N, C-alpha and C positions, 0 to 999 in steps of 0.2 A: 863771460869767462873769468874776468879779472877778480870779481867779487867772490865767485865760487872757488876760484883757484887757490885762494889762501887756506881753504879748508881741506883741500885734497891731501896734502902731506900728512896732516894729523890723522885723517881717516885711513890713509895708507898705513901709518904707524900702528893705529888701533887694530886694523885687520891682521897685521903681523903678530900682535900680542894675542889676539883671539885664536889665531891658528896655532901659535906656539903652545897655548894652553890646551889645545885639542878640543876646542869648543865649537868647531864648525867643520863637520865632515862634509865632503862633496860640495853641494851647492848651499849647504845650510848656513843660516845667519844672514842678517842684513842690518844696515844702519843708515841713519839719515841726520841731516842738519837743516834746520829751518833758517833761511837767510832773510833777515828783515829788510835789507836794502833792496830796492828795485833793480832787477837785472835787465839790461837792454839788449834785444836781439830781434830778429825777424819773427813777427807774430802772425804770419799769414795763415798758418794752419792751427786750428784749435780743436780740442777734444772735449766733448760734453762730459761733465761729471754727473753721476746719478743722484748726487745730493749736493746741497750748497755748503760752502765753507766760508762763511762771512768773516771769520777772524783771520783767515789766510789771504784775504784779498790783497793783491799786489805783492805778495811774498813769494819766495821760491823755496823749494825743498830739493836738496842734493841727496840722492838716495842710491844705494847700490843697485846695479842693473840685474835683470833676470839672468840666471845662469852663471853669474860671476862667482868665483870661489875666493875665499879669504886669502888663500895662499897665492893666488894669482894677483890679487889686488896689492898684496904686500911686496911682490917682486916684479910686477909687470907694468904695462902702460895703463895706469889707473884711470885715466880720463875716459877710456872706452869701457870701463867697468862700472861707471856711474851714469845716472840719468839726472838731468837738471830740469825739474818740473816747475813752471811758474803759473800761479793762479791769477786769472784775470781780475779786473776791478769789480766784477759782479759776484765773484766767488762761485760761478757756475761752470767755468771752463778752465782748461789748463793747456799750456804750450810746452813743447820740448825744445831745449836749447840744441841747435844743430851740431855743436861740437861734441856733444855727449851721446850716449846710447839712447835710442828711442824705445827701449824695452826695459822699463823699470821693474824692480822687484815685484813678485806676485803679492807681496804684503804692502804695496803702495797705499791702498785705501786705509789699511790699519795705521800706517805711519801718518797719513794726512789727518785721520780722525784723532790720533793722539796729539799731534801738533795743534790741531784746532782746539782741543780741550785744554792743552797747556796755555795757549794764547788766551782762551776765554777766561781762564783762572788767573790771568796776569802773572803766571809763573815765569821766572827768568830762565827757563829751561829750553834750550834749543836743540839738544842732542838726544837721539834715541838709538839704543843698541838692542838687537835681538840675537841671541845665540843659544847654544845647547850644552851648558856645563854638566859634566857627568854626575857630580855629587848632588847637584840640585835636582836633577831628574830622578836619581836614586832615592833621595830623601822623600820625594813626593809619592813614591810607591808605598810608603807607610801611611796607613789610614790616619794615624795620629796627626801628621803634619798637613793633611788636607784642611785642617782647622787653622786659620791664620793666627788665632790667639795662641795656640800651642807653639806655632812656629816662632812668633815674635817673643814669646817667653823664653824660648831656647837660646836666642842670640846672645843676650847679656850673660847667660850662664856659661857660654863658651868663650866669648870675647868681650872684654870690657869696653872696647871702642864702639859698641853697637849704637849707642845714643848719638855719638858724634858722626858716624858714617851713615847711619840709617835712622834718623830721628823720627821718621813717620812709619817705619817698619815696612814689611812686605805684605802684599796681597797674594791670594791664591785663586786660581781659576781651574775649574774642572776641565777634563778633556773636551776639546772642541776642534772643529775642522780648521787646519792652518789656512790663513789667508782669507777666511770668511768674515763677513761683516758682523756676524754674531760674536765672533771672537774679538774683533776690533771694538765692538760696543762694550763688551765685558771688561776689556783692558782699560778703556776710557773711564769706566765707572771706578775702577781701582786706582787709576792714576790721580784722580781727584784728591785722594787721601793717603796714597802710598808712594814710597820712593822707588820701588821695584815690584814687578808682578811676576810670580812664578806660575808656569803653565804645566799642568799635568801631562807628562810624556812629550813635552815640547820646549823645555828650557825656560827662558825668561825674557821679559822686556824691561829694560832699565832706561831711565831718563836722567838728565842732568844739565847744568848750565853749559857744559861742553863735553867733548868725548871723554876727557879724563875723569870727570865726576861720574858720568854714566858707567864707565868701566870700573871705577872704584867700588861702586855699589855691588856690581856683579862679583868682583873679586872677593869682597867681604862676605857676601852670602855663600858663595861657593866654598870659601875657606871654613866658615862656621859649619856648613853641612858636612864637609870632609872630616873635620875634627870630631863632630858628633858621631859619624858613622864609625870612625876609628875607635872611639871610646866604647861604643856598643860592642865591637869586636873584642876589645880589651876586657870588658866586663864579662863577656861570655867566656873568654879564655880563663879568667880567674875562677869562674864557677865550675870549671871542669875538675 
């Protein structure tokens, strides 16, 4: 608990920001932190993973629990709204910390697969955020921005800070079933080369060295998308 506890306040703060932005309706959204230090607790019960996670051996992942709402995390007893999952030394099993929920997010496998990929690539990124920003979802309804090249060309035309905040740009993934391994695999492929991944009809997954950096990337893309959409409305109005 002590090692995981130091991350809870920041995740609680992040949940509040996400909710204030209205990016997490009902049960939507989830986030996690990969904890590199070994966490000590009773490991009498273990759960088989359907695939091996060699780069997460001995590490723990603090993730929002199933059914938790961002508004509740921000204002309630956050420890009951997170699960602490520890991967055993073989990478084949995991354990739940008894002080936390034993019902992790339905996107647990996606988060584990992304953390596995980040660790494999020796990235110093331990934080993942998934949420549903309005303008990002709206922008991807345009056929033009289903092409990541067009999307990444748009960012510097809208905001000069694009190279600073999003040096590797954004990836785009077509509509897929939420929580599926197929979606998780597609995200992992994009994570290898992108700072954030936009999902058709499903928001985005962002990663960073901490919650702040992961959130920075979402805020940047959402703002660029919002300004672009406003400019389209302005241009249409001027043409009338």
